[in-house]
C-alpha angles and dihedrals in degrees: 000000000000090000092052090047091049093049091050093047094050094041107142091222089066099050107028138049118257111290095022130091149142092302088069089063096056113120112256143146091026092302123124123209133196117272128199093229089060088076093072088077089069092072096064087041089054090049089049091052090053090053094045090048093055091050092045095049093047095048119014096030093048090049091050091047090053093045092050094044101246108179132190118232119237107247125199108241121227113246118245107275113162095192094048092042090054091050091046094052100040108027117022142332091212108043120203122241092262091052091049090054090049091050090050090058092047097048103027092233127131123256090249091055092049094048092046091050093052092047092051091046093052090048090055088063095050111111110254126238094255092056092048091046093051092051092048093047092051092051091043091054094049097043092047095049091042093051092049092046092047092048091050092048093050101036093096097037117108094218091065089067100027109034094193086072089072089077098041106124094001128202095016095068110150114232117240122209090238090055091049095054094039089056098042094047095046093047092045090052094051091048089053089051090052090051093049101039092097093057096040124090105294111238131199090248093053093133091046089052091054091049090048094050093047093046091048093049091048091046095050092043094047095045088051095050095050095037098250083142099133092053089044094054091050091050092050092048092051092051095047092051095079106021096079090052092057092047092050090050089053091049092055089043091058090045091053095241092147104180095039090052092050094048092049091047091055090052090046093051091050093048092044091052094047097045103034102032101031114022096033100050101028101038111022100030089042088057093047096042107034107024101051093060089061088062104038137000118271118269137179096272090052091056094041094052095047091044090060090048088053091053089053091049091053089053090049089056091046093051093044089057088056089049090053091049090054091046092051091052097047104038102064097043097028089233125162115278116253126199104240089206102057118353094079105049121207089236091060100093098173125358092184091057090051090052091051089052091050090051089049092054091047090049092052089050092050092048097043116119095246091048090054093051097254125119118236089246094056091047090052091052092052091053093049090046 
């Protein structure tokens, strides 16, 4: 059964135009071609990325956070309440009004106390600034280095300037060492992101991120197996062009560098629009969708490849809507840019209320007897007097 399934899956009629097949990708005449089994090397690369990330976040990222002045906010801790804690962990983090009334009867507390406790308890689970900064700095470092490496690898390639060149001689396109490592490292990184997405800061577009990672992994893997490597390198370069800008804007956001964050965000929005909504659909997808059918008749691999590109384009449109929402919020009032996906967690019911509670705690500290220079005994005497 497995052999039949494997034979069907790797059927040349699915992945190649008529008259072409796997035999065309056999190494010969000193030329090397991409092989499906090469992709196994991405698993140890992904594991290596996970290890390097841990070292990076605990050393370089922490140093950067300190250098940029990233500070943690003082959060009011929820008081120990076994009944409320049990409900929070097993039933709901945001109890309905009827549940609040029931908890009031069980604990003897007021509704305001119950609601305040749940808000403080939810805020305790919000990822702190340092964690978000470390994640952003790791992605910034990779995307920047990947973009520069990709640009260097493609700078002298004719298909960077004339995209029709990406199909010249297809499928017998010899594999270059720079293309091999560009592919393996990019694919290994996205596999590592898929492994770590559950432990990373949970974003509002968590499901979209999963779809993006899976579509990217499938796209890179498929384009490698059927030797769409020239198109694949262009697609990876276009995506890396704006990602590092967003991550750097988020880093300065967490550090409180307001103007720097806003300026970088403007550049990011412009680059994102040009690369993801102009170059990607009208240049690259045009060359993968329209031009190939002038050379050979459509086949399943042609539709599969372009279908994955269409999924990515839908995600680009979705994310650009979020970018516009951020731009609308920050332009009129010149406020700091916030990432709609992650900087305002769903568990954060009211940041202003939390700030009021912090001020309340500080006020109590300032007005305490010891703070005012009076001993507790003297203060007690004044009250009794």
